[in-house]
FIDRENNU-943249 format. One line per field, with one value per residue (C-alpha): residue in three letters; residue number from 1; x, y, z. Coordinates in steps of 0.2 Angstrom, whole numbers, plus 2048, in hexadecimal, padded with zeros to 3 digits. Example, Ala and Ser with C-alpha at 12.3 -4.5 7.8 and 13.67 -1.06 7.14 Angstrom:
BEGIN
resn	(ALA; SER)
resi	(1; 2)
u	(83E; 844)
v	(7EA; 7FB)
w	(827; 824)
This chain:
BEGIN
resn	(MET; THR; ALA; SER; VAL; ASP; HIS; VAL; PRO; ALA; ARG; ALA; ASN; SER; LEU; ARG; GLN; PHE; LEU; GLY; LEU; MET; LEU; GLY; SER; VAL; GLY; VAL; VAL; TYR; GLY; ASP; ILE; GLY; THR; SER; PRO; LEU; TYR; ALA; PHE; ARG; GLU; ALA; LEU; ARG; PRO; PHE; ALA; ALA; GLY; GLY; VAL; ASP; ARG; ALA; GLU; ILE; ILE; GLY; LEU; ILE; SER; LEU; VAL; ILE; TRP; THR; LEU; THR; ILE; ILE; VAL; THR; ILE; LYS; TYR; VAL; ILE; LEU; LEU; LEU; ARG; ALA; ASP; ASN; ASN; GLY; GLU; GLY; GLY; THR; LEU; ALA; LEU; LEU; ALA; LEU; LEU; MET; LYS; LYS; GLY; THR; LYS; TYR; PRO; VAL; LEU; MET; PHE; PHE; THR; GLY; ILE; PHE; GLY; ALA; SER; LEU; PHE; ILE; GLY; ASP; ALA; MET; ILE; THR; PRO; ALA; LEU; SER; VAL; LEU; SER; ALA; VAL; GLU; GLY; LEU; LYS; LEU; VAL; THR; PRO; ASP; LEU; HIS; ASN; TYR; VAL; LEU; PRO; ILE; SER; VAL; ALA; ILE; MET; VAL; LEU; LEU; PHE; ALA; VAL; GLN; SER; ARG; GLY; THR; GLY; ALA; VAL; ALA; VAL; PHE; PHE; GLY; PRO; ILE; THR; LEU; ILE; TRP; PHE; LEU; VAL; LEU; GLY; ALA; ALA; GLY; VAL; ALA; HIS; ILE; GLY; ASP; ASP; LEU; ALA; ILE; LEU; GLY; ALA; PHE; ASN; PRO; VAL; HIS; ALA; VAL; GLY; PHE; LEU; TRP; ASP; ALA; GLY; LEU; VAL; GLY; PHE; ILE; VAL; LEU; GLY; ALA; VAL; PHE; LEU; THR; VAL; THR; GLY; ALA; GLU; ALA; LEU; TYR; ALA; ASP; LEU; GLY; HIS; PHE; GLY; ARG; ALA; PRO; ILE; GLN; ALA; ALA; TRP; ILE; ALA; VAL; VAL; PHE; PRO; ALA; LEU; THR; LEU; ASN; TYR; LEU; GLY; GLN; GLY; ALA; LEU; VAL; LEU; SER; HIS; PRO; GLU; ALA; ILE; SER; ASP; PRO; PHE; PHE; LEU; MET; PHE; PRO; LYS; TRP; ALA; LEU; LEU; PRO; VAL; VAL; ILE; LEU; ALA; THR; LEU; ALA; THR; ILE; ILE; ALA; SER; GLN; SER; VAL; ILE; THR; GLY; ALA; PHE; SER; LEU; VAL; ARG; GLN; ALA; ILE; HIS; LEU; GLY; PHE; LEU; PRO; ARG; PHE; GLU; ILE; CYS; TYR; THR; SER; GLU; THR; HIS; THR; GLY; GLN; ILE; TYR; LEU; PRO; LEU; VAL; ASN; THR; ALA; LEU; LEU; THR; GLY; VAL; LEU; VAL; LEU; MET; PHE; VAL; PHE; GLY; SER; SER; GLU; SER; LEU; ALA; PRO; ALA; TYR; GLY; VAL; SER; ILE; THR; GLY; ALA; MET; LEU; ILE; ASP; THR; VAL; LEU; ALA; PHE; GLU; PHE; VAL; ARG; ARG; GLN; TRP; GLY; TRP; ALA; VAL; LEU; THR; ALA; ALA; ALA; VAL; LEU; LEU; PRO; LEU; PHE; PHE; LEU; GLU; MET; VAL; PHE; LEU; GLY; ALA; ASN; LEU; PHE; LYS; VAL; HIS; HIS; GLY; GLY; TYR; VAL; PRO; ILE; LEU; PHE; ALA; GLY; THR; LEU; ILE; THR; ILE; MET; TRP; THR; TRP; ARG; ARG; GLY; VAL; ALA; LEU; LEU; ARG; GLU; LYS; THR; ALA; ARG; LEU; GLU; VAL; PRO; LEU; ASP; GLN; PHE; ILE; ALA; ALA; ILE; GLU; ARG; LYS; SER; GLU; HIS; GLY; PRO; VAL; GLU; VAL; PRO; GLY; THR; ALA; ILE; PHE; LEU; THR; ALA; THR; PRO; ASP; THR; THR; PRO; SER; VAL; LEU; LEU; HIS; ASN; ILE; LYS; HIS; ASN; HIS; VAL; LEU; HIS; GLU; HIS; ASN; VAL; ILE; LEU; THR; ILE; LYS; THR; ALA; ARG; VAL; PRO; TYR; VAL; GLY; GLU; THR; ASP; ARG; TYR; THR; LEU; THR; LYS; LEU; SER; ASP; ARG; PHE; SER; LYS; LEU; GLU; LEU; ARG; PHE; GLY; PHE; MET; ASP; ASP; GLN; ASN; VAL; SER; ARG; ALA; LEU; ALA; ARG; CYS; ARG; LYS; GLU; GLY; PHE; LYS; PHE; GLU; ILE; MET; SER; THR; SER; PHE; TYR; LEU; GLY; ARG; ARG; LYS; LEU; VAL; PRO; ASP; PRO; ALA; SER; GLY; MET; PRO; ARG; TRP; GLN; ASP; ARG; LEU; PHE; ILE; ALA; MET; ALA; ASP; SER; ALA; ILE; ASP; PRO; THR; ASP; TYR; PHE; HIS; LEU; PRO; ALA; ASN; ARG; VAL; VAL; GLU; LEU; GLY; GLU; GLN; VAL; ILE; ILE)
resi	(1; 2; 3; 4; 5; 6; 7; 8; 9; 10; 11; 12; 13; 14; 15; 16; 17; 18; 19; 20; 21; 22; 23; 24; 25; 26; 27; 28; 29; 30; 31; 32; 33; 34; 35; 36; 37; 38; 39; 40; 41; 42; 43; 44; 45; 46; 47; 48; 49; 50; 51; 52; 53; 54; 55; 56; 57; 58; 59; 60; 61; 62; 63; 64; 65; 66; 67; 68; 69; 70; 71; 72; 73; 74; 75; 76; 77; 78; 79; 80; 81; 82; 83; 84; 85; 86; 87; 88; 89; 90; 91; 92; 93; 94; 95; 96; 97; 98; 99; 100; 101; 102; 103; 104; 105; 106; 107; 108; 109; 110; 111; 112; 113; 114; 115; 116; 117; 118; 119; 120; 121; 122; 123; 124; 125; 126; 127; 128; 129; 130; 131; 132; 133; 134; 135; 136; 137; 138; 139; 140; 141; 142; 143; 144; 145; 146; 147; 148; 149; 150; 151; 152; 153; 154; 155; 156; 157; 158; 159; 160; 161; 162; 163; 164; 165; 166; 167; 168; 169; 170; 171; 172; 173; 174; 175; 176; 177; 178; 179; 180; 181; 182; 183; 184; 185; 186; 187; 188; 189; 190; 191; 192; 193; 194; 195; 196; 197; 198; 199; 200; 201; 202; 203; 204; 205; 206; 207; 208; 209; 210; 211; 212; 213; 214; 215; 216; 217; 218; 219; 220; 221; 222; 223; 224; 225; 226; 227; 228; 229; 230; 231; 232; 233; 234; 235; 236; 237; 238; 239; 240; 241; 242; 243; 244; 245; 246; 247; 248; 249; 250; 251; 252; 253; 254; 255; 256; 257; 258; 259; 260; 261; 262; 263; 264; 265; 266; 267; 268; 269; 270; 271; 272; 273; 274; 275; 276; 277; 278; 279; 280; 281; 282; 283; 284; 285; 286; 287; 288; 289; 290; 291; 292; 293; 294; 295; 296; 297; 298; 299; 300; 301; 302; 303; 304; 305; 306; 307; 308; 309; 310; 311; 312; 313; 314; 315; 316; 317; 318; 319; 320; 321; 322; 323; 324; 325; 326; 327; 328; 329; 330; 331; 332; 333; 334; 335; 336; 337; 338; 339; 340; 341; 342; 343; 344; 345; 346; 347; 348; 349; 350; 351; 352; 353; 354; 355; 356; 357; 358; 359; 360; 361; 362; 363; 364; 365; 366; 367; 368; 369; 370; 371; 372; 373; 374; 375; 376; 377; 378; 379; 380; 381; 382; 383; 384; 385; 386; 387; 388; 389; 390; 391; 392; 393; 394; 395; 396; 397; 398; 399; 400; 401; 402; 403; 404; 405; 406; 407; 408; 409; 410; 411; 412; 413; 414; 415; 416; 417; 418; 419; 420; 421; 422; 423; 424; 425; 426; 427; 428; 429; 430; 431; 432; 433; 434; 435; 436; 437; 438; 439; 440; 441; 442; 443; 444; 445; 446; 447; 448; 449; 450; 451; 452; 453; 454; 455; 456; 457; 458; 459; 460; 461; 462; 463; 464; 465; 466; 467; 468; 469; 470; 471; 472; 473; 474; 475; 476; 477; 478; 479; 480; 481; 482; 483; 484; 485; 486; 487; 488; 489; 490; 491; 492; 493; 494; 495; 496; 497; 498; 499; 500; 501; 502; 503; 504; 505; 506; 507; 508; 509; 510; 511; 512; 513; 514; 515; 516; 517; 518; 519; 520; 521; 522; 523; 524; 525; 526; 527; 528; 529; 530; 531; 532; 533; 534; 535; 536; 537; 538; 539; 540; 541; 542; 543; 544; 545; 546; 547; 548; 549; 550; 551; 552; 553; 554; 555; 556; 557; 558; 559; 560; 561; 562; 563; 564; 565; 566; 567; 568; 569; 570; 571; 572; 573; 574; 575; 576; 577; 578; 579; 580; 581; 582; 583; 584; 585; 586; 587; 588; 589; 590; 591; 592; 593; 594; 595; 596; 597; 598; 599; 600; 601; 602; 603; 604; 605; 606; 607; 608; 609; 610; 611; 612; 613; 614; 615; 616; 617; 618; 619; 620; 621; 622; 623; 624; 625; 626; 627; 628; 629; 630; 631; 632; 633)
u	(A6F; A5D; A50; A4E; A61; A6D; A7B; A8A; A99; A9F; AAB; AAF; AAB; AB6; AC3; AB6; AAE; AC1; AC4; AB2; AB1; AC4; ABE; AAF; ABC; AC7; AB8; AAF; ABF; ACC; AC2; AC7; AD7; AD9; AD7; AE3; AF1; AE8; AEC; AF9; B0A; B07; AFD; B0F; B19; B0F; B17; B29; B22; B28; B38; B3B; B3E; B4D; B51; B53; B44; B39; B41; B3D; B2C; B27; B31; B26; B15; B1C; B20; B11; B06; B0F; B0E; AFC; AF4; AFC; B03; AF5; AE6; AE8; AF2; AED; ADB; AD2; AD5; ACC; ABA; AA6; A9F; AA8; AA4; AB0; AB1; AB1; AA0; AA0; AB2; AA7; A9A; AA5; AAF; A9D; A98; AA7; AA9; AB6; ABF; ABC; AAA; AA7; AB8; AB7; AA4; AAB; AB8; AAF; AA2; AB1; AB7; AA4; AA0; AB2; AAE; A9C; AAA; AB2; AA3; AA1; AB3; AB7; AAC; AAD; AC0; AC2; AB4; ABD; AD0; ACA; AC0; ACD; AD6; ACD; AD6; AE6; ADB; AD7; ADB; AC8; AC1; AC6; AB5; AAD; AB4; AAB; A98; A9C; AA2; A91; A89; A90; A8E; A7B; A78; A82; A77; A65; A6A; A6D; A5B; A5A; A66; A77; A77; A79; A85; A91; A92; A9C; AA7; AB4; AB8; ABA; AC4; ACF; AD1; AD7; AE3; AEC; AEB; AF2; B02; B05; B06; B15; B1D; B1D; B26; B31; B3F; B3D; B49; B4E; B56; B42; B43; B4E; B40; B3C; B4B; B42; B53; B4C; B3C; B46; B51; B44; B3B; B4C; B54; B42; B3E; B2E; B2B; B2A; B1F; B12; B14; B11; AFF; AFE; B08; AFA; AEE; AF4; AEB; ADA; ACE; AD8; ACC; ABC; ACA; AC3; AB2; AAE; AB3; AA3; AA0; AAE; AB8; AC9; AD1; ACA; ACF; AE0; AE4; ADD; AE6; AFA; AF5; AEE; AEA; AFA; B07; AFE; AFE; B11; B15; B0A; B12; B25; B1F; B1A; B29; B35; B29; B2C; B40; B42; B34; B34; B27; B1C; B1A; B09; AFF; B0A; AFC; AF6; B04; B0B; AFF; B00; AF5; AEA; AE7; AE0; ACE; ACD; AD6; ACE; ABE; AC2; ACA; AB8; AB1; ABD; AB8; AA6; AA8; AB3; AA7; A99; AA4; AA3; A90; A8C; A98; A8E; A7E; A83; A8D; A7E; A73; A7E; A7D; A6B; A68; A79; A6D; A79; A6B; A59; A50; A53; A4A; A52; A4F; A54; A58; A5A; A50; A5C; A6A; A68; A79; A71; A69; A63; A61; A57; A5B; A6F; A6F; A6A; A75; A82; A80; A7E; A8E; A98; A90; A93; AA6; AA5; AA1; AAD; ABC; ABA; AC8; ACF; AE1; AD5; ACC; ADA; AE0; ACF; AD0; ADF; ADA; AC9; AD5; AE1; AD4; ACD; AD9; AE2; AD1; AD3; AE2; ADC; ACC; AD6; AE1; AD4; ACE; ADD; ADF; ACA; AC8; ADA; AE0; AF0; AFA; AFC; B10; B0C; AFD; B09; B17; B0B; B01; B0A; B14; B06; AFE; B0B; B0F; AFD; AFF; B0D; B00; AF2; AFE; B04; AF1; AEF; AF8; AEA; ADD; ADD; ADD; ACE; AD3; AC6; AB6; AB6; ABA; AAA; AA2; AA8; AA4; A93; A8F; A97; A8B; A7B; A7F; A86; A72; A6B; A72; A71; A60; A58; A5F; A57; A47; A49; A4D; A3D; A32; A39; A33; A1F; A23; A18; A23; A1A; A18; A0E; A04; 9FF; 9FB; 9F0; 9E8; 9E3; 9DC; 9CF; 9CB; 9BA; 9B8; 9C8; 9C7; 9BC; 9C5; 9C4; 9C8; 9DA; 9EF; 9F5; A06; A0F; A22; A2B; A40; A3B; A33; A35; A28; A18; A17; A0E; A05; 9FA; 9F8; 9F0; 9E8; 9E0; 9DD; 9D4; 9CB; 9C9; 9CC; 9D9; 9DF; 9DB; 9EE; 9FB; A0D; A19; A26; A39; A45; A58; A66; A74; A86; A89; A86; A7A; A6D; A68; A57; A58; A5F; A50; A44; A40; A2E; A2B; A16; A12; A00; 9F1; 9F1; A03; A13; A23; A2C; A3E; A43; A57; A5E; A71; A77; A78; A67; A57; A4C; A3B; A2F; A22; A2E; A36; A23; A1E; A2F; A26; A18; A21; A28; A18; A13; A02; 9FA; 9EE; 9F4; 9E5; 9DE; 9F0; 9F0; A01; A04; A0F; A11; A12; A1C; A1C; A2C; A2C; A3D; A41; A50; A52; A53; A65; A69; A6C; A5C; A64; A6B; A57; A51; A5D; A58; A46; A49; A51; A45; A37; A43; A43; A38; A29; A2C; A1D; A27; A39; A33; A28; A18; A08; A03; 9EF; 9F4; 9FB; 9F3; 9FC; 9FA; A03; A06; A13; A23; A2D; A41)
v	(204; 20A; 20A; 21C; 224; 222; 216; 219; 20F; 20A; 217; 218; 229; 224; 21A; 20D; 20B; 20A; 1FA; 1F4; 1F4; 1EC; 1DD; 1DA; 1DA; 1CD; 1C3; 1C7; 1CB; 1C0; 1B1; 1A8; 1AC; 1AC; 197; 193; 18E; 17F; 178; 183; 180; 170; 16E; 176; 167; 15A; 159; 156; 149; 13A; 140; 148; 15D; 165; 174; 17F; 17A; 17D; 18F; 193; 18E; 198; 1A8; 1A5; 1A3; 1B4; 1BE; 1B8; 1BE; 1D0; 1D2; 1CC; 1CF; 1DF; 1E8; 1E2; 1E4; 1ED; 1F8; 1FB; 1F5; 1F9; 20D; 204; 208; 209; 218; 20C; 1FC; 1F1; 1DE; 1D8; 1DE; 1EF; 1F3; 1EA; 1F7; 205; 203; 1FF; 210; 218; 211; 208; 203; 1F0; 1EF; 1DC; 1D7; 1E1; 1D8; 1C5; 1C8; 1CF; 1C1; 1B5; 1BB; 1BB; 1A9; 1A6; 1AD; 1A3; 193; 198; 199; 187; 181; 18D; 185; 173; 174; 180; 172; 164; 16A; 16F; 15F; 154; 159; 14D; 13F; 146; 146; 133; 129; 121; 132; 12F; 128; 136; 145; 147; 143; 14F; 15C; 159; 15B; 16D; 172; 16D; 177; 187; 187; 185; 192; 1A0; 1A2; 1AB; 1B7; 1B9; 1CA; 1C1; 1B4; 1C2; 1C8; 1BC; 1BA; 1C7; 1C2; 1AE; 1B2; 1BE; 1B1; 1A4; 1B0; 1B2; 1A0; 19F; 1AC; 1A5; 193; 19A; 1A2; 192; 188; 196; 192; 182; 187; 199; 195; 198; 1AC; 1AC; 1A9; 1BC; 1BD; 1BC; 1B6; 1A4; 1A5; 1AA; 19A; 18C; 192; 190; 180; 176; 178; 172; 16B; 17C; 183; 177; 17B; 18B; 188; 182; 192; 19B; 194; 19F; 1AF; 1A6; 1B1; 1C0; 1C6; 1CA; 1D9; 1E1; 1D9; 1DE; 1F1; 1F9; 1EF; 1F6; 202; 203; 209; 1FD; 1EE; 1F4; 1F3; 1E4; 1DD; 1E8; 1E4; 1D0; 1C7; 1C8; 1C7; 1B7; 1AF; 1B3; 1AD; 19C; 197; 19A; 191; 183; 184; 183; 174; 16A; 171; 168; 159; 154; 147; 155; 15A; 14E; 15B; 16A; 175; 169; 161; 173; 171; 163; 154; 15D; 16C; 162; 162; 172; 17A; 170; 176; 187; 183; 17E; 18E; 198; 18D; 18F; 1A3; 1A2; 198; 1A5; 1B3; 1AA; 1A6; 1B7; 1BE; 1B3; 1BA; 1CC; 1C7; 1BF; 1CF; 1DA; 1CE; 1CF; 1E2; 1E3; 1D8; 1CB; 1C0; 1BC; 1C2; 1B6; 1B8; 1C2; 1C1; 1CD; 1C9; 1D8; 1E5; 1F1; 1EC; 1E8; 1DF; 1D1; 1C7; 1B5; 1AC; 19D; 195; 19D; 192; 182; 183; 188; 17C; 16F; 173; 171; 161; 159; 15D; 158; 146; 146; 14B; 147; 14E; 161; 158; 152; 162; 170; 170; 176; 183; 18C; 18F; 197; 1A2; 1A6; 1AA; 1B7; 1C0; 1C1; 1CA; 1D5; 1DB; 1DD; 1E7; 1F2; 1F5; 1FC; 206; 20E; 216; 219; 220; 226; 22D; 222; 222; 211; 20C; 214; 205; 1FA; 1FA; 1F8; 1ED; 1E2; 1DA; 1D5; 1CD; 1C3; 1BE; 1B8; 1B1; 1A5; 19E; 19E; 191; 188; 183; 180; 170; 169; 16B; 158; 156; 161; 171; 16F; 172; 184; 187; 17C; 185; 196; 193; 18D; 19B; 1A7; 19D; 1A0; 1B3; 1B6; 1AF; 1B9; 1CA; 1C3; 1BD; 1CC; 1D7; 1CE; 1CD; 1E1; 1DF; 1D7; 1E0; 1F0; 1EE; 1EE; 1FB; 20E; 21D; 223; 236; 22E; 224; 233; 23F; 231; 22E; 240; 242; 236; 239; 239; 22A; 220; 215; 218; 222; 21A; 222; 21E; 21A; 20D; 20D; 201; 1FA; 1FB; 1F9; 205; 216; 21F; 213; 20C; 1FE; 1EF; 1EA; 1FC; 1FB; 1E7; 1F1; 1FB; 1F0; 1E1; 1EC; 1FC; 208; 213; 21B; 22B; 22C; 220; 221; 217; 210; 20C; 203; 208; 200; 20E; 205; 20D; 202; 20D; 21B; 227; 22A; 23C; 237; 227; 22E; 23A; 23D; 246; 24A; 248; 24D; 24E; 239; 235; 236; 22D; 227; 220; 218; 217; 209; 203; 1F3; 1F0; 1F7; 1EE; 1F3; 1F5; 1FE; 200; 207; 215; 21A; 21E; 229; 233; 235; 23E; 249; 24D; 23D; 23F; 22B; 220; 20E; 207; 20F; 20B; 1FB; 1F5; 1ED; 1E1; 1D8; 1C4; 1BD; 1AB; 1A9; 19C; 197; 19A; 193; 1A3; 1AE; 1B1; 1A5; 192; 188; 180; 194; 198; 18B; 190; 1A2; 19D; 192; 19F; 1AC; 19E; 19D; 1B0; 1B4; 1BD; 1D2; 1D4; 1CD; 1D4; 1E4; 1E2; 1EA; 1E8; 1D4; 1DB; 1EC; 1DF; 1DC; 1D3; 1D0; 1C2; 1C3; 1B7; 1BB; 1AF; 1B3)
w	(A5B; A61; A54; A59; A57; A47; A48; A4D; A4E; A5F; A68; A79; A82; A93; A99; AA1; A8F; A84; A91; A8D; A7C; A7D; A89; A7D; A6D; A75; A75; A67; A5B; A61; A64; A55; A54; A66; A64; A55; A63; A67; A54; A49; A4E; A53; A41; A3A; A43; A3A; A2A; A35; A42; A39; A33; A44; A46; A4B; A55; A49; A3F; A50; A53; A40; A42; A50; A47; A3A; A46; A4E; A40; A35; A44; A45; A31; A2C; A3C; A42; A32; A28; A32; A41; A3A; A29; A27; A35; A2E; A1D; A23; A1C; A26; A35; A2F; A29; A21; A0E; A09; A13; A09; 9F9; 9FC; 9FE; 9ED; 9E4; 9EB; 9E9; 9D7; 9D0; 9BE; 9C1; 9C8; 9C3; 9C7; 9DA; 9DB; 9D8; 9E3; 9F1; 9F0; 9ED; 9FF; A07; A02; A09; A1B; A1C; A16; A25; A2F; A2F; A31; A3F; A4A; A46; A47; A56; A61; A5B; A5E; A71; A74; A6F; A7F; A89; A7D; A8B; A9A; A95; A87; A8A; A86; A72; A6D; A74; A6C; A5D; A64; A72; A65; A5A; A6B; A6D; A5B; A5B; A6B; A68; A57; A5F; A6D; A5D; A5B; A6C; A69; A6F; A79; A8A; A87; A7E; A91; A94; A84; A88; A9B; A96; A86; A90; A9E; A8D; A88; A9A; A99; A88; A8F; A9F; A9A; A8A; A98; AA3; A94; A8D; A99; A95; A88; A84; A73; A6D; A6E; A60; A56; A59; A4C; A3A; A33; A3B; A31; A22; A23; A28; A18; A0E; A16; A17; A02; 9FF; A10; A15; A09; A0E; A21; A1D; A1B; A2B; A33; A2C; A39; A45; A3D; A39; A41; A3B; A2F; A3F; A43; A35; A34; A47; A42; A45; A57; A61; A58; A50; A60; A6D; A61; A5E; A6F; A73; A67; A6C; A7F; A80; A73; A69; A79; A7C; A6B; A6C; A7E; A79; A6A; A71; A81; A73; A6A; A7A; A7F; A70; A70; A82; A80; A6E; A72; A76; A60; A62; A6B; A70; A75; A85; A89; A90; A9E; AAC; AAF; ABB; AB2; AA2; AA3; AAB; A99; A8F; A96; A93; A83; A7E; A85; A78; A6A; A6E; A70; A5E; A55; A5C; A56; A45; A44; A49; A3A; A2E; A34; A31; A21; A1A; A1E; A15; A05; A08; A09; 9FB; 9EE; 9ED; 9F4; 9F6; A06; A15; A23; A2F; A45; A4E; A5F; A6B; A6A; A6B; A61; A4E; A4D; A57; A4A; A45; A34; A35; A23; A27; A39; A32; A21; A2D; A39; A2B; A23; A35; A3C; A29; A29; A3B; A36; A26; A2C; A3D; A45; A44; A40; A2F; A2E; A31; A1C; A19; A23; A1D; A0C; A12; A1C; A10; A01; A0D; A12; A01; 9FA; A09; A01; 9F1; 9F3; A01; 9F1; 9E6; 9FA; 9FC; 9EA; 9E8; 9FB; A02; 9F1; 9F2; 9E1; 9DA; 9DF; 9F1; 9F1; 9E8; 9F5; A05; 9FF; 9F1; 9FE; A09; 9F9; 9F5; A07; A07; 9F4; 9FD; A0A; A00; 9F5; A03; A08; 9F5; 9F5; A03; 9F6; 9F6; A08; A0D; A05; 9F9; A03; A07; 9F2; 9EE; 9FC; 9F5; 9E3; 9E8; 9F1; 9E2; 9D6; 9E1; 9E5; 9D0; 9CC; 9D6; 9D0; 9C0; 9C0; 9C8; 9BD; 9AE; 9B8; 9B9; 9A7; 9A1; 9AA; 9A5; 994; 99C; 9A6; 9A5; 9AB; 9BA; 9B5; 9A6; 9AF; 9BC; 9AD; 9A7; 9B5; 9B7; 9A8; 9AA; 9BB; 9B7; 9AD; 9B6; 9C4; 9D3; 9E3; 9F1; A04; A0B; A06; 9FB; 9FD; 9ED; 9F0; 9E1; 9DD; 9CE; 9D5; 9C3; 9BC; 9C0; 9CC; 9C5; 9D0; 9D0; 9BF; 9C4; 9D1; 9C5; 9B8; 9C2; 9D2; 9C8; 9D7; 9DC; 9EC; 9F3; 9F7; 9ED; 9F4; 9E7; 9F3; 9F2; 9FE; 9FA; A02; A03; A01; A13; A22; A2B; A26; A34; A37; A2F; A1E; A1E; A13; A05; A00; 9EF; 9EB; 9D9; 9D7; 9E5; 9E5; 9E0; 9EC; 9EC; 9FB; 9FC; A0B; A0D; A17; A1B; A17; A27; A2E; A34; A24; A2D; A23; A30; A3C; A2D; A29; A3B; A3B; A2B; A33; A40; A32; A2A; A1F; A21; A21; A2C; A30; A30; A21; A19; A0B; A05; 9F4; 9EE; 9DF; 9DF; 9D0; 9C9; 9C2; 9B3; 9AB; 999; 990; 985; 997; 993; 9A3; 9A0; 9A6; 9B5; 9BC; 9B8; 9C3; 9CF; 9CE; 9CF; 9E0; 9E8; 9E4; 9ED; 9FC; A00; A0F; A0C; A07; A15; A23; A1D; A1D; A2C; A22; A2D; A27; A28; A1D; A0C; 9FC; 9F1; 9DE; 9D4; 9C0; 9B9; 9B2; 9A5; 9A7)
């Protein structure tokens, strides 16, 4: 999106553009799910490693994998959820914003459900890089066992380098995402085809009866194995989150033509390999390749996992920006790494937090085998929440009857509940990590929302209605404050009341500008707001006007740029004779505020860590005046 044109979701106008978007989606959208063959089948076999695994169990496991990919990814995401968009954008918060805009009977439940899903996704942004890169680099142990002790240091070095380059932007690197990941999927498919002939009985996995029979015969062990089977669909939520970047049709085509066949063939090949060579159970993926090909495959796998990691990191940046604009988090510094694409952003605080989390996970768990249980809880929880929000969406937006929505989504809900239950068995083995992380983020978001509401409630008691203030000023024009030339713009969240900074300016400086603009910045419940709908200017009197600027929750909230557009449309003011007035509040905790003392202190700490509004809204720093006040909360 450029600064001067309205944003529209990605759309192909020619076959060449369509293929370009399709290739891009292979790299960005499917980078995460494409690395699952590295560890998913291996982890599913883990419970059988000690007692051995028979042929029927291998075929049943592969059948489970194939039908999990079919039901969860193909039916739920590719066919259904890609159609549930918010002006072309997808993802948990985009869906939540749409529900809040359209109205729902359960706003509190939907709010907590949505932010829980968002929290799990951000947790996924920590676990994915750690698990994927560790699993790829661990292939070095098969090249030569002497490299065993270097797996963790190499993985840590890759992660530090990856997070270090985030501030430089991902535009140049993204050009290579699609081709490299396409090569990766071709290698996956080719390796599978090369081994399916090891035992053609594996083709029986296409029959879902084998999947059902496996679960029936395996009992409790089979239920536990389901947690590992779900690792095969990790990254499926990226289909939905990246909808606006590539469009529905290219993402669907990439899945059907490239990704799904490659994954299916590879899992079939791994199954056939284990059927014919039971000793391959230790690492069926890397043992598919001859000795001479191991090092190139490890290098390619590492590149693929770096791309997968980059995808979820970028997704976390985008999701946090949405949360900030929707009022779920305080304003953090957002750096735009591209002059033309606002989607390419960098959040220093979030980047540091993610890197810290990834390194802690790597050092605490030490291997992909130990970290895999933590991954399953995060993914199943996020997908289950998408289903819950989708149930409300199809009724509110598409007008489905309750019975119709239940008939379509309840089977998915119960299936994902089963997968979640299977993963909860692993809570004590690392599954507690995403739960703790999501709980922390929910506490932070809820504290911020509650604190902001209490703050507005307290300041509202002292507010003066704007129309009464203007009428009083006009009556006292001869004995009122001294009028000075120029324009003053007062930022406020409540446009119908007099900004406290305006009252303080008159009280302490005894002056009033020739032109005064009450500026309110609104975040719409849509991803982007077109430039033609950006502002509304209302003249209140000869000296007072009210200006409302509207941005989408994925827009760059650049006030200076928006004001420049207003000037072109007839809003007359000179920037060099204009001052921007901001209120600076010092918050003091109060035990009787309505929040516990710990929550008071958390809210104050969050408010203090927020970026200065001057930087966040891109105001001209040399034209900003700040006046402070103390508020007890």
